[in-house]
C-alpha positions as CSV (number, residue, x, y, z in Angstrom):
1,M,19.4,-21.1,-1.4
2,G,16.1,-19.9,-2.7
3,S,13.5,-22.5,-3.7
4,S,10.1,-22.6,-5.2
5,L,7.3,-24.9,-3.8
6,D,3.8,-25.3,-5.1
7,F,1.3,-27.5,-3.3
8,E,-1.7,-28.9,-5.1
9,P,-1.5,-30.2,-7.7
10,P,1.8,-32.0,-6.7
11,D,2.9,-32.5,-10.3
12,V,3.3,-28.8,-10.9
13,S,6.8,-27.5,-10.0
14,D,8.7,-24.4,-10.9
15,G,12.0,-25.9,-9.9
16,E,14.4,-25.0,-7.1
17,G,17.5,-22.9,-6.6
18,E,16.7,-20.2,-9.1
19,H,18.9,-17.2,-8.4
20,L,19.4,-13.7,-9.6
21,K,22.1,-11.7,-7.8
22,P,20.9,-8.2,-6.8
23,H,23.0,-5.2,-7.6
24,L,21.4,-3.2,-4.9
25,K,21.3,-5.0,-1.6
26,S,19.3,-2.1,-0.1
27,G,16.6,-2.9,-2.6
28,G,15.6,0.6,-3.3
29,S,16.9,3.3,-1.1
30,T,19.2,5.6,-3.1
31,K,20.1,7.9,-0.2
32,P,20.2,7.5,3.6
33,L,17.1,8.2,5.7
34,A,17.0,11.8,6.8
35,D,15.9,13.2,10.1
36,T,12.2,13.3,9.6
37,G,11.1,15.4,12.6
38,V,7.5,14.7,13.5
39,L,7.4,11.5,11.5
40,R,10.7,10.1,13.0
41,Q,10.8,7.7,10.0
42,R,7.4,6.3,10.9
43,F,4.7,5.4,8.4
44,M,1.8,5.9,10.8
45,I,1.0,8.3,13.6
46,P,-1.9,7.2,15.9
47,P,-4.9,9.4,16.4
48,T,-4.0,10.4,20.0
49,E,-0.6,11.6,19.0
50,V,-2.1,13.5,16.0
51,E,-4.4,15.3,18.4
52,E,-1.4,16.2,20.6
53,L,0.6,17.5,17.6
54,L,-2.3,19.7,16.4
55,A,-2.9,21.0,19.9
56,A,0.8,21.9,20.3
57,R,0.6,23.9,17.2
58,H,-2.7,25.5,18.2
59,I,-4.5,23.9,15.3
60,A,-8.2,23.1,15.7
61,K,-9.3,19.9,14.1
62,H,-12.2,21.7,12.3
63,D,-9.7,24.3,10.9
64,S,-9.2,22.5,7.5
65,H,-6.9,25.1,6.1
66,A,-4.4,24.7,9.0
67,V,-4.8,20.9,9.1
68,H,-4.1,20.6,5.4
69,A,-1.0,22.8,5.8
70,F,0.2,20.7,8.6
71,L,-0.1,17.6,6.5
72,M,1.7,19.3,3.6
73,S,4.6,20.1,6.0
74,L,5.1,16.3,6.4
75,V,5.2,15.5,2.7
76,Q,8.8,16.2,2.1
77,P,10.0,14.3,5.2
78,A,7.9,11.4,4.0
79,A,9.6,11.4,0.6
80,C,12.9,10.7,2.4
81,L,11.5,7.2,3.1
82,A,11.0,6.4,-0.5
83,R,12.9,3.7,-2.3
84,A,13.6,4.8,-5.8
85,P,16.8,3.2,-7.2
86,I,15.7,3.5,-10.8
87,S,14.4,7.1,-11.1
88,S,16.0,8.6,-8.0
89,F,12.7,10.6,-7.8
90,H,11.5,10.4,-4.3
91,V,7.8,11.0,-3.7
92,G,5.9,11.3,-0.4
93,A,2.2,11.3,0.4
94,V,0.5,12.0,3.7
95,G,-3.1,11.1,4.5
96,L,-5.5,11.8,7.4
97,G,-7.8,8.9,8.0
98,V,-11.4,9.0,9.2
99,S,-10.0,7.5,12.4
100,G,-7.8,10.5,13.0
101,A,-4.6,8.7,12.3
102,I,-2.0,10.0,9.8
103,Y,-0.6,7.6,7.2
104,V,2.5,7.9,5.0
105,G,3.0,6.7,1.5
106,V,6.1,6.6,-0.6
107,N,7.1,5.4,-4.1
108,I,8.8,2.0,-4.3
109,E,10.7,0.8,-7.3
110,F,12.1,-2.7,-8.0
111,P,15.6,-2.8,-9.6
112,H,15.9,-5.4,-12.4
113,G,12.1,-5.5,-12.6
114,H,9.6,-3.8,-14.8
115,L,8.6,-0.2,-14.4
116,N,5.0,-1.2,-14.0
117,D,6.0,-3.2,-10.9
118,S,6.5,0.1,-9.1
119,I,4.2,1.2,-6.2
120,H,3.2,4.9,-6.4
121,A,3.2,6.9,-3.2
122,E,-0.6,7.3,-3.2
123,Q,-1.1,3.5,-3.7
124,F,1.4,2.8,-0.9
125,L,-0.6,5.1,1.4
126,L,-3.8,3.2,0.7
127,L,-2.0,-0.1,1.3
128,N,-0.8,1.3,4.6
129,C,-4.4,2.3,5.5
130,L,-5.5,-1.3,4.7
131,N,-2.8,-2.8,6.9
132,H,-4.0,-0.7,9.8
133,G,-7.7,-1.3,9.3
134,E,-8.4,2.3,8.3
135,R,-11.9,2.7,6.8
136,G,-11.5,5.9,4.8
137,L,-9.4,9.0,4.1
138,Q,-10.4,12.6,4.9
139,V,-7.4,14.3,3.3
140,L,-4.5,13.3,1.0
141,A,-1.5,15.6,0.8
142,V,1.0,15.1,-2.0
143,S,3.9,17.1,-3.4
144,A,2.4,17.4,-6.8
145,A,-0.9,16.5,-8.6
146,P,-1.5,12.7,-8.5
147,C,-0.8,11.0,-11.8
148,G,-3.7,9.6,-13.8
149,H,-2.8,6.1,-12.6
150,C,-3.3,7.0,-8.9
151,R,-6.4,9.0,-9.6
152,Q,-7.9,5.9,-11.1
153,F,-6.7,3.8,-8.2
154,M,-8.3,6.2,-5.6
155,V,-11.7,5.9,-7.3
156,E,-12.1,2.6,-5.6
157,T,-12.0,4.0,-2.0
158,T,-14.9,4.4,0.4
159,T,-14.4,8.1,0.7
160,A,-13.5,8.9,-3.0
161,D,-16.4,11.3,-3.4
162,H,-15.5,13.7,-0.6
163,A,-11.9,13.2,0.4
164,R,-9.8,16.4,-0.2
165,I,-6.6,16.1,-2.2
166,V,-4.0,18.9,-1.4
167,F,-0.9,19.6,-3.4
168,G,1.3,22.3,-5.0
169,A,1.8,25.8,-3.8
170,E,1.3,29.2,-5.4
171,E,3.7,32.0,-4.8
172,D,4.1,33.2,-1.2
173,Q,1.4,35.6,-0.1
174,P,1.2,37.9,3.0
175,C,-1.2,36.2,5.3
176,C,-3.5,39.3,5.3
177,S,-3.4,39.8,1.5
178,G,-7.1,39.4,1.3
179,K,-6.8,36.3,-1.0
180,D,-9.7,34.0,-0.4
181,A,-8.6,30.7,1.2
182,S,-11.6,28.8,-0.1
183,S,-11.8,25.2,-1.0
184,E,-9.4,25.9,-3.9
185,G,-6.6,27.3,-1.6
186,V,-5.2,26.2,1.7
187,S,-3.0,28.6,3.7
188,N,-0.1,27.5,5.9
189,S,0.2,30.9,7.7
190,S,-0.6,29.3,11.0
191,L,2.6,27.2,10.7
192,N,5.1,29.8,9.7
193,G,3.7,32.8,11.5
194,G,3.7,35.3,8.6
195,A,4.1,34.6,4.9
196,S,1.7,32.1,3.5
197,K,2.0,29.5,0.8
198,V,-1.4,28.7,-0.7
199,Y,-1.9,25.1,-1.5
200,N,-4.4,23.8,-4.0
201,S,-7.2,21.6,-2.6
202,Y,-9.4,19.4,-4.8
203,N,-12.1,16.7,-4.8
204,L,-11.3,13.6,-6.8
205,N,-14.2,14.5,-9.1
206,D,-12.3,17.7,-10.0
207,L,-9.2,15.7,-10.9
208,L,-10.9,12.9,-12.7
209,P,-14.1,14.1,-14.3
210,L,-16.3,11.6,-16.2
211,K,-14.5,8.9,-14.4
212,F,-14.8,5.1,-14.9
213,G,-15.0,3.3,-11.7
214,P,-16.7,0.6,-9.5
215,M,-20.2,1.7,-10.3
216,D,-19.6,0.9,-14.0
217,L,-18.7,-2.7,-13.2
218,M,-21.3,-3.5,-10.6
219,S,-23.3,-6.2,-12.2
220,D,-27.1,-5.4,-12.3
221,G,-26.4,-2.4,-10.2
222,K,-25.5,-4.6,-7.2
223,A,-23.3,-2.7,-4.8
224,F,-20.2,-4.3,-3.1
225,P,-17.9,-3.1,-0.3
226,L,-15.4,-0.5,-1.7
227,L,-11.7,-0.4,-1.0
228,L,-11.0,0.3,2.7
229,A,-14.4,-1.2,3.7
230,Q,-14.5,-4.5,5.4
231,Q,-14.3,-7.5,3.1
232,H,-15.0,-11.2,3.7
233,H,-14.3,-14.0,1.3
234,K,-15.2,-17.6,2.3
235,V,-11.9,-19.3,1.5
236,S,-9.2,-21.2,3.4
237,V,-6.0,-23.0,2.6
238,S,-6.9,-26.5,1.4
239,P,-6.0,-29.5,3.6
240,R,-4.3,-31.1,0.5
241,S,-2.0,-28.1,0.1
242,L,-1.1,-28.1,3.8
243,A,-0.4,-31.8,3.8
244,G,1.9,-31.5,0.8
245,L,3.8,-28.7,2.5
246,A,4.1,-30.6,5.7
247,A,5.4,-33.7,3.9
248,K,8.0,-31.6,2.0
249,R,9.2,-29.8,5.2
250,G,8.9,-32.6,7.6
251,G,6.2,-30.7,9.5
252,I,5.1,-27.1,9.7
253,S,6.9,-24.9,12.2
254,E,5.1,-22.3,14.4
255,F,6.7,-19.5,12.3
256,L,5.7,-21.1,9.0
257,D,2.2,-21.7,10.3
258,R,2.0,-18.0,11.3
259,G,2.9,-17.0,7.8
260,I,0.3,-19.4,6.2
261,K,-2.4,-18.0,8.4
262,E,-1.5,-14.4,7.5
263,A,-1.5,-15.2,3.8
264,E,-4.9,-16.9,4.2
265,R,-6.3,-14.0,6.3
266,W,-5.5,-11.5,3.6
267,A,-7.0,-13.7,0.9
268,Q,-10.2,-13.7,3.0
269,Q,-10.2,-9.9,3.2
270,C,-8.6,-8.7,0.0
271,Y,-10.3,-6.4,-2.5
272,A,-11.2,-8.4,-5.6
273,P,-14.8,-7.4,-6.6
274,Y,-14.3,-7.7,-10.3
275,T,-12.8,-11.2,-10.7
276,E,-13.2,-12.7,-7.3
277,C,-9.8,-14.2,-7.8
278,V,-8.8,-13.7,-4.2
279,S,-5.2,-14.0,-3.0
280,G,-2.9,-13.1,-0.2
281,V,0.9,-13.0,0.5
282,A,3.0,-13.3,3.6
283,I,6.7,-12.3,3.7
284,L,8.7,-14.1,6.4
285,T,12.0,-12.5,7.5
286,S,15.2,-13.9,9.0
287,E,14.3,-11.9,12.2
288,G,11.2,-14.0,12.7
289,K,8.7,-11.4,11.6
290,V,5.8,-11.8,9.2
291,Y,4.5,-9.0,6.9
292,S,1.4,-9.7,4.8
293,G,-1.1,-8.2,2.4
294,G,-3.9,-8.9,0.0
295,Y,-4.7,-8.4,-3.7
296,V,-6.2,-5.0,-4.6
297,E,-8.1,-4.6,-7.8
298,S,-9.0,-1.6,-9.9
299,A,-11.9,-1.2,-12.2
300,A,-9.4,-0.2,-14.8
301,F,-7.5,-3.5,-14.2
302,N,-4.0,-2.2,-14.9
303,P,-3.6,-0.1,-11.7
304,S,-4.4,-3.3,-9.6
305,L,-1.7,-4.4,-7.1
306,T,-0.6,-7.9,-6.4
307,P,-0.7,-9.2,-2.9
308,F,3.1,-9.1,-2.9
309,H,3.0,-5.4,-3.4
310,A,0.7,-5.1,-0.4
311,A,2.9,-7.3,1.8
312,W,6.1,-5.6,0.7
313,A,4.6,-2.2,1.6
314,A,3.9,-3.5,5.1
315,A,7.5,-4.7,5.3
316,V,8.9,-1.4,4.0
317,S,6.8,0.4,6.7
318,D,9.0,-1.5,9.2
319,H,12.2,-0.6,7.3
320,V,12.8,-4.2,6.2
321,L,15.5,-4.8,3.6
322,P,15.3,-7.4,0.8
323,E,18.2,-9.4,2.2
324,Q,16.1,-10.0,5.3
325,V,13.4,-11.8,3.4
326,Q,13.5,-15.5,4.0
327,E,10.3,-16.8,2.4
328,V,7.3,-15.6,0.5
329,I,4.0,-17.5,0.8
330,L,1.2,-17.0,-1.8
331,T,-2.3,-18.3,-1.3
332,E,-4.7,-18.2,-4.2
333,L,-7.5,-20.2,-5.8
334,H,-6.5,-23.0,-8.1
335,S,-7.3,-22.5,-11.8
336,S,-8.6,-19.0,-11.3
337,L,-8.9,-16.6,-14.2
338,V,-6.4,-14.3,-12.6
339,S,-3.3,-15.9,-11.1
340,Q,-0.7,-14.1,-9.0
341,R,1.7,-17.1,-9.1
342,H,4.1,-16.0,-11.9
343,G,4.0,-12.3,-11.0
344,V,4.7,-12.8,-7.3
345,K,7.4,-15.4,-8.0
346,S,9.1,-13.1,-10.4
347,L,9.1,-10.2,-8.0
348,T,10.4,-12.4,-5.2
349,K,13.3,-13.6,-7.4
350,K,14.2,-10.0,-8.4
351,L,13.9,-8.5,-5.0
352,A,15.1,-11.3,-2.7
353,P,16.6,-14.1,-4.7
354,Q,17.7,-15.9,-1.5
355,A,14.1,-16.3,-0.4
356,S,12.0,-19.4,-0.9
357,F,8.7,-19.1,-2.7
358,T,5.7,-21.3,-1.7
359,L,2.3,-21.5,-3.3
360,L,-0.6,-22.9,-1.4
361,Y,-4.0,-23.2,-3.0
362,L,-7.3,-22.0,-1.4
363,Q,-10.6,-23.8,-1.3
364,Q,-14.1,-22.2,-1.4
365,N,-16.1,-22.7,1.8
366,S,-19.8,-22.4,2.3
367,V,-19.4,-20.4,5.5
């Protein structure tokens, strides 16, 4: 039976046993996972394997046209991993990190929730990068032009000014047609050995001119670490919150403690430069696994993602289903201007009504 526990102050309670039966136990996948070839249903390919894959296809790392085309060849297989029970519109995104790793992003929709609860494929990909400690993107390949929402979200990243965004395809062209494969066109002739589709390649400045972004909100021109850069916030779960939880549970198990530490860790390294209302979430499953993530803000506010979205993206990357979720732990500052409490609790109830929801408050530390 799902329950909701808040610790500190003890007189605040959301009640227990609140249920909402899901109509889709799969929580989002409207079709079976297909054979995804190179991806093999994975959401990340490590750098060493990427090098092997390129070498096997005789693609040099400095051959941007061929590398872009290779990434584009993975976009449709990536889309097979999406969970889109509302729209049935499956979107895939594939990115090449500065580390040399390849990351996958997919769109995620939440049945019985709001449309603006959805995670766009490009957002998922960046959450995936965060979860693996990636520090920047070289290339982002998508099936179609990113929507305005995602363009705004990508403005926050460390490599926003020079990452290439590849999408679409013009009509097939003979590979020796003489068409210039410049920065505006990427040929995949090296992959198909003859005819060539020409993909469009852009800089984010091309797609979002006169953009509003982090520089516009940096107070007194003071810079802060951008999204995908290392973050550090001096917070920890308050002893009072931990004592309240221990009293309620009759102690804190090793599994629960692991979840608390993960939610705390992500609050310490989340991206919240505009409000400093840091928060983190840990999702505990019936298989004894913990998936976690932190709050991600956008200068435009609305594209911001809750820490639940980040943690759920990590869980989806391991093919977790909603019925496997046992507990969701949220850590955040008490009385902060931006609270994740109601949003995270609502998403938990709609996605996994059998799960418990626990809120632990953070305290500010001097070091």
